[in-house]
LOKOLTOR-104723 format. One record per atom (N, C-alpha, C, O): residue in one letter; x, y, z. Coordinates in steps of 0.2 Angstrom, whole numbers, plus 2048, in hexadecimal, padded with zeros to 3 digits. Layout:
N
AXYZ
...
REM end
This chain:
245
M8117DF79C
M8107DE7A3
M80A7E37A5
M80B7E97A2
R8057E17A9
R8007E57AB
R8007E47B2
R8017DF7B5
L8007EB7B6
L7FE7EA7BC
L7F87EE7C1
L7F87F47C1
L7F47EB7C3
L7EE7ED7C6
L7EF7F17CC
L7F27EF7D1
L7EE7F87CB
L7EE7FB7D3
L7E67FD7D3
L7E28007D0
V7E67FB7DC
V7DF7FA7DE
V7E17FF7E3
V7E57FF7E7
N7DC8047E3
N7DB80A7EA
N7D88097ED
N7D280A7E9
P7D68067F3
P7D08057F6
P7CD80B7F9
P7C880A7FC
N7D18117F8
N7CC8177FA
N7CA8197F4
N7CB8177EE
M7C481E7F5
M7BF8207F1
M7C28257ED
M7BE8277E9
T7C98287EF
T7CA82E7EC
T7CE82E7E6
T7D382A7E5
T7CB8327E0
T7CE82F7DB
T7D68337D9
T7DA8317D4
A7D58397DD
A7DC83E7DC
A7E18397E0
A7E78397DE
M7E08357E5
M7E68307E7
M7E882B7E3
M7ED8287E4
T7E38287DE
T7E48237DB
T7E88267D4
T7EA8227D0
D7E782B7D2
D7EB82F7CD
D7F18317CF
D7F582F7CB
S7F28347D4
S7FA8337D7
S7FF82D7D8
S80482C7D6
M7FB82A7DB
M7FE8217DB
M7FE81F7D5
M80281B7D4
A7FB8207D0
A7FC81D7C9
A8008207C5
A80381C7C1
A8018277C5
A80882B7C3
A80E8287C6
A8128277C3
L80F8277CC
L8168257CF
L81781D7CE
L81C81B7CD
A81281A7CD
A8138127CA
A8158137C3
A81A80F7C2
R8128167BE
R8158167B8
R81B8197B6
R81E8197B0
K81E81D7BC
K8248207BA
K82981A7BD
K82E8197B9
V8288157C2
V82B8117C4
V82B80A7BD
V8318077BC
A8268097BB
A8258057B8
A8288067B1
A82A8017AE
G82880C7AE
G82A80E7A8
G82680A7A4
G8208097A4
D82B80779E
D829803798
D8287FB79A
D8287F7796
R8287FB7A0
R8287F47A3
R8217F17A4
R8207EB7A4
A81D7F67A6
A8177F27A7
A8117F87A7
A8137FE7A9
E80B7F77A4
E8047FB7A5
E8037FB7AC
E8057F77AF
I8008027AF
I7FE8027B5
I7F58037B3
I7F28077AF
V7F27FF7B6
V7EB7FF7B6
V7E78017BB
V7E67FC7BF
P7E68097BD
P7E380A7C4
P7DB8087C5
P7D88087C0
L7D98077CB
L7D18077CC
L7D280B7D4
L7D780A7D8
T7CC80F7D4
T7CA8117D9
T7C480D7DC
T7BF80B7D9
A7C380D7E4
A7BE80A7E6
A7B880C7E6
A7B78127E8
P7B18097E3
P7AC80C7E1
P7A780D7E8
P7A28107E7
R7AA80C7EE
R7A580D7F3
R7AA80D7F9
R7B180D7F8
G7A780E800
G7AC80D805
G7AE815807
G7A9818809
F7B4817808
F7B781E80B
F7BB821807
F7BF81E803
P7BB827808
P7BE82B804
P7C582A806
P7CA82B801
Y7C882980D
Y7CE82780D
Y7CD822814
Y7C9823818
I7D281D813
I7D2818819
I7D681A81E
I7DB81C81D
A7D381A824
A7D681E82A
A7D6818832
A7D781A838
S7D5813830
S7D580E835
S7D4806834
S7D280482F
R7D5802839
R7D57FD837
R7CE7FA835
R7CE7F5831
A7C97FC838
A7C27FB836
A7C07FC830
A7BC7F882E
E7C380182E
E7C0805827
E7C5801822
E7C280081D
A7CA7FE824
A7D07F981F
A7CC7F381E
A7CC7F1819
Q7C87F1824
Q7C37E9825
Q7C07EA81E
Q7C07E6819
I7BC7F081F
I7B77F0819
I7B97F2812
I7B77EF80D
A7BE7F6812
A7C27F680C
A7C57F0809
A7C67F0803
G7C67EC80D
G7CA7E580C
G7C57E2807
G7C77E1801
A7C07E2809
A7BB7DD805
A7B97E27FE
A7B77DF7F9
I7B97E87FF
I7B87EC7F7
I7BF7EA7F3
I7BF7E97ED
T7C47EB7F6
T7CB7E87F2
T7CB7E17EF
T7CD7DF7EA
L7C87DB7F3
L7C87D47EF
L7C27D67E9
L7C37D37E3
E7BC7DA7EB
E7B87DA7E5
E7BC7DD7DF
E7BD7DA7DA
M7BF7E37E0
M7C17E67DA
M7C77E17D8
M7C67E07D2
I7CB7DF7DA
I7CF7DA7D8
I7CD7D47D3
I7D07D27CE
A7C67D17D6
A7C37CB7D4
A7C17CE7CC
A7C27CA7C7
D7BE7D57CC
D7BB7D97C8
D7C07D97C0
D7BE7D97BA
H7C77DA7C2
H7CC7DD7BE
H7D27D97BC
H7D67DA7B8
Q7D27D47C1
Q7D87D07C0
Q7DA7CD7BA
Q7E07CC7BA
Q7D67CB7B5
Q7D87C77AF
Q7DC7CB7AA
Q7DC7D17AA
G7E17C87A8
G7E77CC7A5
G7EB7D07A8
G7EF7D47A5
M7EC7CF7AF
M7EF7D37B4
M7F67CF7B5
M7F67C97B3
D7FC7D17B6
D8017CE7B9
D8047CE7C0
D8077C97C3
A8027D47C2
A8017D67CA
A7FC7DB7CD
A7F97DF7CA
V7FC7D97D4
V7F57DE7D6
V7FA7E47DB
V7FD7E17DF
I7FA7EA7DC
I7FB7EE7E0
I7F67F17E4
I7F17F47E1
I7F67EF7EB
I7F07F37F0
I7F27FA7F1
I7F87FA7F4
G7EE7FF7F0
G7F18077F1
G7EF80A7F6
G7EC80F7F5
A7F08057FD
A7EE809803
A7F3806808
A7F5800808
F7F580B80C
F7FB809810
F7FA803815
F7FE7FE815
G7F3803818
G7F37FE81C
G7F17F6819
G7F07F181D
D7F27F7813
D7F17F180F
D7EB7EC80E
D7EB7E680C
P7E67F180F
P7DF7ED80F
P7DD7E680B
P7DC7E7805
G7DC7E180E
G7DB7DB809
G7E07D8808
G7E07D3805
L7E77DA809
L7EC7D6806
L7EE7CF808
L7F17CC804
A7EC7CD80D
A7ED7C680D
A7E87C280C
A7E97BC80B
G7E07C380B
G7DC7C0808
G7DD7C0801
G7DC7BB7FD
A7DF7C57FD
A7E17C57F7
A7E67C27F5
A7E67C27EF
R7EB7BF7F7
R7F07BC7F7
R7EE7B47F7
R7F17B07F4
D7E87B37FB
D7E67AD7FC
D7E27AB7F6
D7E37A67F3
L7DD7B07F4
L7D97AF7EE
L7DB7B07E7
L7D77AD7E3
F7E17B37E5
F7E17B57DF
F7E97B17DD
F7EE7B17E1
D7E97AF7D7
D7EF7AD7D5
D7F37B17D1
D7F57AF7CB
L7F57B67D3
L7FB7BB7D1
L7FD7BF7D7
L7FA7BF7DC
P8047C17D5
P8067C57DC
P8027CA7DE
P7FF7CE7DA
V8017CB7E4
V7FE7D07E7
V8017D57EC
V8037D37F1
V8037DC7EA
V8077DF7EF
V8037E47F2
V7FF7E77EF
G8057E67F9
G8037EB7FD
G8077F17FD
G80D7F07FE
M8057F87FD
M80A7FC7FF
M80E7FD806
M813800806
A80B7FA80B
A80E7FB811
A8137F4811
A8197F5810
E8127F0811
E8177EA811
E81C7EC80B
E8227EB80C
A81A7ED806
A8207EF801
A8247F4803
A82A7F2803
A8227FA805
A8277FE80A
A82A7FC80E
A8307FE80F
V8277F8814
V82C7F6819
V8327F1816
V8387F2817
L82F7EC812
L8347E8810
L8397EC80A
L83E7EA80A
S8377F0807
S83E7F4805
S8417F8809
S8477F8807
A83F7FC80E
A8427FF812
A8497FA814
A84F7FB813
A8467F5818
A84B7F081B
A8507EE815
A8567EB816
M84F7EF810
M8557EE80A
M85A7F5809
M8607F5808
M8567FA80A
M85A7FF80A
M85E802811
M862807810
G85D800816
G86080281B
G85E7FE820
G85B7F9820
E862801827
E8627FD82C
E85B7FD832
E8587F9835
R85A804831
R853805835
R84F80B831
R85181082E
F849809832
F84480D82E
F83D80F833
F83B80C838
S83A815831
S835818835
S83081982F
S83281A829
I82781A832
I82581C82E
I821824831
I81F825837
V82282882C
V81E82F82C
V81782F829
V81682F823
T81283082D
T80C831828
T80983882C
T80C83B831
F80383A82A
F7FF84082B
F7FA840830
F7F684482F
S7F883B834
S7F483A83A
S7F6836840
S7F883183E
P7F5838845
P7F583384B
P7F282C84B
P7F582784D
V7EC82D848
V7E7828849
V7EA822845
V7E881C846
M7EF822841
M7F281B83E
M7F781A841
M7FB81683E
R7FA81C846
R7FF81A849
R80081284B
R80480E849
R7FC81084F
R7FD80A851
R7FB80484C
R7FE7FF84B
W7F6807847
W7F5802842
W7FB80183D
W7FE7FB83C
Y7FF80783B
Y803807838
Y80A80283A
Y80D7FF836
A80C803841
A80F800844
A80F7F6844
A8137F2845
D8087F7844
D8057F0844
D8077ED83D
D8087E783D
C8077F1837
C8087EF831
C8107EC830
C8127E882C
V8137F0835
V81B7EF835
V81C7E8838
V81F7E3835
A8197E783E
A8197E1842
A8177DA83E
A8197D583E
A8127DC839
A8107D6835
A8157D5830
A8147CF82E
T81B7D882E
T8207D682B
T8267D382E
T82B7D282B
G8257D3834
G82B7D0839
G8317D583B
G8367D383E
L8307DB838
L8377E0836
L8357E483E
L8377EA83D
S8337E3843
S8327E9848
S8377E984A
S8397EF84A
A83D7E584C
A8437E784E
A8477ED84C
A84A7F284F
R8457ED845
R8497F2841
R8447F983F
R8457FC83B
F83F7F9843
F83A7FF842
F83B803846
F83B80184C
T83B80A846
T83E81084C
T83681284E
T835813854
G83081184A
G82A81484C
G828818848
G82B81A843
V82081A849
V81D81E845
V81C825848
V81A82684D
R81F82B842
R81D830845
R818836843
R81983783D
T814839845
T80F83C842
T80E843846
T81084484C
P80A847841
P80784F845
P80484A84C
P80284484D
E80385084F
E7FF84F857
E7F884E856
E7F584A85A
T7F4852850
T7EF85284E
T7ED84F847
T7F0850842
H7E684D846
H7E484B83F
H7E285183C
H7E085683E
Q7E684F834
Q7E3855830
Q7DD85182C
Q7DC84C829
P7D885782C
P7D185482A
P7D0854822
P7CC85181F
D7D4858820
D7D585A819
D7D9854816
D7DE857814
V7D884D816
V7DE849814
V7E184980D
V7E784680C
G7DC84D807
G7DF84D801
G7E4852800
G7E78527FB
R7E5857805
R7EA85C805
R7EF85C809
R7F386180A
A7F085780D
A7F5854812
A7FB856810
A7FF85A813
R7FC85280A
R805853807
R80685B809
R80B85C80C
D801860806
D804866805
D80386B80B
D80787080C
L7FE869810
L7FC86D816
L80186B81B
L80386F81F
L80486381B
L80786281E
L80F86081D
L81385D821
R811864817
R818862816
R81C86381A
R82185F81B
A81D86981F
A82286A821
A822866828
A82786482B
D81B86482A
D81C861831
D81E85982E
D821856832
L81D857828
L81F851826
L827851826
L82A84C827
V82A855824
V831856822
V83585782A
V83B85582B
A83085A82E
A83485C834
A834854839
A83885283C
L82D850837
L82D84983A
L833845838
L83584283D
A835844831
A83784082D
A83F842831
A84283D833
R842849832
R84884A834
R84884783D
R84C84483F
R84384983F
R843845846
R84583D846
R84983A849
A84183A842
A840832841
A848830840
A84B82B842
V84B83683B
V85283383A
V858834842
V85B830845
V85783B842
V85B83D848
V85B83C850
V86083C854
E85483A851
E852838858
E850831858
E85182E85E
D84F82E854
D84C827853
D852821851
D85381C853
G85682584C
G85B822849
G85981E843
G85C819841
A85382083F
A85181C839
A85681F834
A859825834
D85881A82E
D85B81C828
D85781C822
D85A81F81D
V851819823
V84C81A81E
V84581C820
V843819825
V84282181E
V83C824821
V83782381A
V838826815
I83281F81C
I82B81E818
I827821818
I82582281E
L824825814
L81E828813
L818824813
L81782180E
G814824818
G80F81F81A
G80A824817
G80A82A81A
G804821811
G7FE823811
G7FC825809
G800829807
A7F8823805
A7F78237FF
A7F782C7FE
A7FB82E7FA
P7F4831802
P7F4838802
P7FA83B801
P7FB8417FE
L7FF837803
L808839804
L80B8377FC
L8118387FB
A8068337F8
A8098317F2
A80E8377EF
A80B83C7EE
G8138367EE
G81883A7E8
G81B83F7EE
G81F8437EB
L81A8407F3
L81E8457F7
L8258427F9
L82A8467FA
A82783C7F8
A82E83A7FD
A83383C7F7
A83883E7FA
P83383D7F1
P8388407EC
P8388477ED
P83D84B7EC
E8338497EF
E8328517F0
E8378547F5
E83A8597F4
I8368507FC
I83A851800
I84084F803
I842850808
A84284B7FE
A8478457FF
A84E84A802
A852849806
G84F8507FE
G8548547FF
G856857806
G85B859807
E84F85880A
E84F85C80F
E850857815
E85185881B
V84F850814
V84F84A81A
V857848819
V85A847813
P85A84781E
P86084481F
P86183C81F
P865839823
A85C83881B
A85A83181B
A85882F814
A858834810
L856829813
L85382880C
L84C82880E
L84A825814
V84882B809
V84082C809
V83D827805
V83F8277FF
L838823806
L83681E802
L82E81F801
L82A820805
D82D81F7FC
D82681F7F9
D8238187F8
D8258157F4
P81E8167FC
P81B8107FB
P81980C7F6
P81A8067F5
I8158127F2
I81380E7EC
I81780D7E7
I81680A7E2
C81E8127E7
C82480F7E2
C8268097E4
C8268047E1
A8278097EB
A8298037EE
A8247FC7EC
A8277F77EA
A81F7FD7ED
A81A7F97EA
A81A7F67E3
A81B7F17E2
T81A7FC7DF
T81B7FB7D8
T8217F77D6
T8207F27D3
A8267F87D8
A82D7F57D7
A82D7EF7D9
A8307EB7D5
Q8297EB7DE
Q8287E57E2
Q8237E17DE
Q8237DB7DF
A8207E57DA
A81A7E27D6
A81D7DE7D0
A81C7D87CE
L8207E47CC
L8247E37C8
L82B7DB7C8
L82C7D77C4
A82D7DC7CD
A8307D77CF
A82E7D07D0
A8327CB7CF
L8287D07D4
L8257CA7D5
L8227C87CE
L8257C37CC
A81F7CB7CB
A81B7CA7C4
A8207C77C0
A81E7C27BC
S8287C97BF
S82D7C67BB
S8307C17BD
S8357BF7BA
L82E7BE7C4
L8307B87C7
L82C7B17C1
L82F7AC7C0
R8277B37C0
R8237B07BC
R8217A87C0
R8207A37BC
V8207A97C7
V81E7A27CC
V8187A37CB
V8157A87CA
G81579C7CB
G80F7997CB
G80C79B7D1
G80C7967D6
F8087A27D3
F8057A47D8
F7FF79E7DB
F7FE79D7E1
G7FD79C7D5
G7F77987D6
G7F87927DC
G7F478F7DF
A7FE7917DC
A80178A7E2
A80178B7E7
A8027877EB
R8007927EA
R8007947F1
R7FC78E7F4
R7F778C7F2
A7FF78C7FB
A7FC7887FF
A7F778A802
A7F4785805
C7F5791804
C7F0793808
C7E9794803
C7E5797805
K7E97907FD
K7E37937F9
K7DD7907FD
K7DD78A800
P7D77947FC
P7D1792801
P7CE78D7FD
P7D078C7F7
V7C8789802
V7C57847FE
V7C07887FB
V7BE78E7FE
G7BE7857F5
G7B878A7F1
G7B17897F5
G7AF7837F7
K7AE78E7F6
K7A778C7F9
K7A27927F5
K7A47967F0
P79B7917F7
P7977957F3
P79579B7F8
P79479A7FE
S7957A07F6
S7937A77FB
S78B7AA7F9
S7887A87F5
V7897AE7FD
V7837B27FA
V7857B97FB
V7887BB800
G7837BD7F6
G7837C47F7
G78B7C87F5
G78C7CE7F7
L78F7C47F3
L7947C67F1
L7947CA7E9
L7907C87E5
A7987CE7E9
A79A7D07E2
A79B7CA7DD
A79E7C57E0
P7987C97D6
P7987C37D4
P79F7C17D2
P7A17BB7D3
A7A47C57D0
A7AB7C27CE
A7AE7BF7D5
A7B27BA7D4
L7AD7C27DB
L7B17C07E1
L7AD7BA7E3
L7AF7B57E6
G7A77BA7E1
G7A37B37E3
G7A77AD7DF
G7A87A77E2
R7A87AF7D9
R7AA7AA7D5
R7B17A87D8
R7B27A27D8
V7B57AC7D9
V7BB7AB7DC
V7BB7A47E2
V7BD79F7E2
I7B87A77E6
I7B67A47EC
I7B379D7EB
I7B57987EE
A7AE79C7E7
A7AB7967E5
A7B07917E1
A7AF78B7E0
A7B57967DD
A7BA7907DB
A7C078D7E0
A7C37887DF
G7C17927E5
G7C578F7E9
G7CE78F7E7
G7D278D7EA
REM end
């Protein structure tokens, strides 16, 4: 089995961290094939940026889908997820959706802890899209944005642990999701410091991609497949996918 791990962010270090975690989850069951966005943003931090990154995500999948059994979108806001499911005949899993659905199976109530307040409303909307808002205790973040996103997991470690504890003690969460690709790998490191389950989204996404690929369902039979049409100026592989419908 082969899983395509698409990082819509341009930061290769994030791709490497997520790929290492995915490989631990997959073990000898699947090969992880990582990709990093060739253009766009070093890190996606808004819905506007996610809209742009979503189109780049579709291009990356179109270019590399051959021989893959499933796709993982390695950015917490899941840029391009709905469109990718419309276009491609294989399972496509987003980090945010996978983390939320997994958290709902691991406990009664869950929270998201992330490193910047600019993502609060966006991440809450990601939960709303799953239909699980009634079991969601909210997004907790530091008060100010960390400009050095690449080092957020190290620079903000103590703050993130404190926020996770508050999510448990004050909000009643029994599962804490660490949201954002820069925090990949931090969950197992701080699990012993938080009185609840701590979930890494890329691990959840990898596990769900493995499960969906193992079902051997004919994903090409989705009812939402778009009608094929010509396009102008798109990346060639994506243009061919859209033309085929």
